[in-house]
N, C-alpha and C positions, 0 to 999 in steps of 0.2 A: 250577613244581611240584616237589615233592619226593617222590621214591620211595625205598625202602630193600630190602634184601636181608638176611636173616640167616644167619650163618655160626658154626658151632660147631666147637670143637676142645678136645684135652685140652692142658693145660701145665703143669709145675710151675715154683716160685719160691720165694723165700724174702725177706722184708723185714728184712734183715740187724739195723737198728737199733730195731726195733719193741718195744714194750713188752710184748706178749702172745705167745700161741702161734704168730703168723705168722711170728716171728724163726725159726720151724724151718722144715726143708724141708716142701713140702706142694705140692698140686696142685689145680686147678680144672677144671671142664668151663665153659670159657669161651664167651660168645655175644657175638658183635659184630654190630651194627645197622649197616650202611654205608648211608649216605643221600646219594644225589646229588641235584644240583638243575639244572634248565634248562627252557627252554620246549619245548613240545611239537613232535616233528617233523612237518612239515608237507609234506614233499616226497611228491607223489602216487606211489602205488604202490609206496613203500618198505616194506620189511618193517617199519620202525620207525615208520610213519606213526601218527599219534595218541598217539605214546609219549615220554617223556623219554628213556628207553633201555630195551633189552631186559634184563628182569630176568637172562636167562641170561648178558647180557655183564657185569653188575655181579658175579653170581656167579664168572663165569670169571676175571675180573681179581682179584677179592679173594682166591678160593680159590687161586690161584696162590701169592701171597706166603704166605696164612696156612697152607695145608697143607704147601707146600714147606719154609718157614721156622720154623713155630711148631708145629705140630700134632706132639705126643708129644715135644715139645722142654723144656728146661729152662732157663729165662731167669736169668742170671746177671750181677749188677752187677759191672762190672770191677773195683770195690774191694774185692770179696769173695774174698780171697786163699784162704781154706780152700777154697772151691768151685773156684777156677780152678785149684789145685793138684790136687784130686781129679779134674777132667775132662782136666787135662793127662796124667795117669797112668793113665787107664783107656781102654777102648774099648766101643763099643757104646751110646755114649749121644749125645745131641743138644743140646750146649749153644750159647745164644745169648748170646754176651757182649754187654752194652748198657752205656753211659754214664751210666745212672741206676739208682736203686733201682727195682725191678720192682713198682711199686703200680699199682693200677688206672688212676688219672691218667695215670701217665707209660707204661702201655702202651697207652692208648688214644691218646694223643698219637703214638708212636712208630709204631702201625699208620696213623694217617691221614697221617703224614708219608711213610710208604712207599708209599702207595696214592694220595696226592693228584695226582700226576703222570701216572698210568697210566691215566685216562680221556680218551679224544681225542674232542674235540667235532666229530664227524664233519660234522654236519648245521648247524654255526654256530646252535646254539640256547642258548649259555652254559652248556652242559654243564660240572659241576665237582662236586667231593666236597664234600658241604655238611658231614658230620658222622661221628664215629665213637663209637656208643654202646657201651660196652663192660660187658658183666654179668660180674662176677666170681664171684657167686652168684645163685640165684634172686630175692635181695632186694636185692642191692646192685650199683650201676652208677657208671661214671664216663663222663661225655659231652664229647668234644672236638669243637668246631665251627671251621669256618673265620671267619677275620676280616672 
């Protein structure tokens, strides 16, 4: 069984070598669909009985990373010398330096890899992170799935 939780946040970036306006500084209202998979909990009288995991636990786990690290941040590719210099010499900003160009595809994989070991299979149901679907705009998304 698969279940999911949607988390939203605001973040800026630029795609340094892009051919269009995405090369400039801009931001998005990102939406990530965090999907976990596992068998239903069968432990009698457990709070999670009949669930894969409590939706609140997905939210707590995903939001801890997303809200603390990504919300109102600016994602910067470590090869973007101009922006690295800017953030080095300014205060009051929240840069997130990453080893990839911050496309939707790479950000989805990044979030997946940051969260994949955060879900504990307490009830031995095979619980694991199955995918992260990252919406960069209302009509454009990238989907990263476990192998």
